[in-house]
N, C-alpha and C positions, 0 to 999 in steps of 0.2 A: 150850161147847167150850174146853178149855184151850189157851192159846197155846203153840206149839211152835217154838222159835227155830231148830232145825235145819231145819224146813220153811220158815220165813221166809227163811233163808239160801239154801236150795235154789231157792226161787221166784225170789228176786232174781238169782241166778246164771243161771238159765234165761232170764229176761227180758233180762238184760244181754248174753247171748250171741246174741240175735236180731239179725241184721244191720240196719243202719239202713235206714229206708224199707221195711221188710218187716213184715207183720202178725205179731204175737206168736204167734197161733194157740193151740192147746191147750197148757196148762201142766200136765204130768203127771209130777211128781216120783215116783220109785219108792217103793213101800212106804207110800203114803198113800191114804186113800179120797178119792173125788170130793168128798164133803161136807167133809172136812178142808181140801182144797186150796181149794175155793170160799170157805169161811169165812176162811181165812187171806189169800186174795186181797182179800176185803172189808176185813179188818183193815189190810192194807198200803195200800189206797186211803184208808181213814180216817186212817191215820197219815201220809199224804202221801209215802209211799215209792214209790208207783206212781200214775200217772194212769190212770184207767179208769172204767168204769161197771158197776154191779151191776144185773142184771135179775132181778126176783123173779117168781115164778109167778102171783101175784095171785089173784083170786077167793077171798079169805079165807085162802089158803094162802100164807104170806109166806116160804116157803123160797126159797133162792137158786136161780134157774134157770140163769143164765149170768153170767159176768163177762168183760167185754171190757177187756183191758189195752192201753192205747195207748203207754205209755212208762214208763221208769224215771225218777223225778225226781232232782233234785240231791241231795236228802236221802237218797234211796234209794241213789244212787251213793256218797255219803259213807259210808253204813253198810256197804255191800258192800266197799268198799275197806278198811275197818277189820277185816273178818272174812273176807277172801278166803283167806289163808294157812291151810291145813288144820291145821298144827301149832299155830299161834297160836290158832285157833278152839278146838281141843281144850283147850288150856291155859286159855283164857278160861272155857269151860264147867266145867272141873275146879275152878277157883278159886271159881266161884259155887256149885257143889255143896258144896265144903268149908266155905264160909262160911254155909250155910243154905239155898241153893237158891232164894230168892225175890229177884227183881230187877225193875227196870224196863228198858225199852229204852235209856234214857239211860245207866243204870249199865252195862249190857252193852257199849254202844258206848264208854264212857269206859274201861272195863277193857281192851277189845280195843285201843283206841288206845294205851293205856299199854304194852301188850305189843308192839305194832307199833313204837312209838318205841324201846323197849329193843332190839328185834330189829335195828333200823336204827342203833343206836348214838346216838340223839338224846337230849338231856337231857329228863327228865320234868318 
């Protein structure tokens, strides 16, 4: 499955909006299949953006059965702060598409941070 950065952003915003000391519960962003959401939750846990646990169905069937998310990590919070603003997020994505469309998470975050700094009037 191909990584979808809009889905990554949506998931992180949902987790962030969960009140402290409350179970995150079902994470169901609109317009995505359960399989896409589960796969992206696993990617976010692997990338250390979320604390959580992946439960697989087992018995030779290694599909993801459930993902328990316990918290947004510092790294996840840093990323979401850099892509929170909708206009800056769209500008970041547009720049990536213009330049070829292939990128890493670090490049996406660096570009988003540059746009955020410019938006705030801070030196690049």
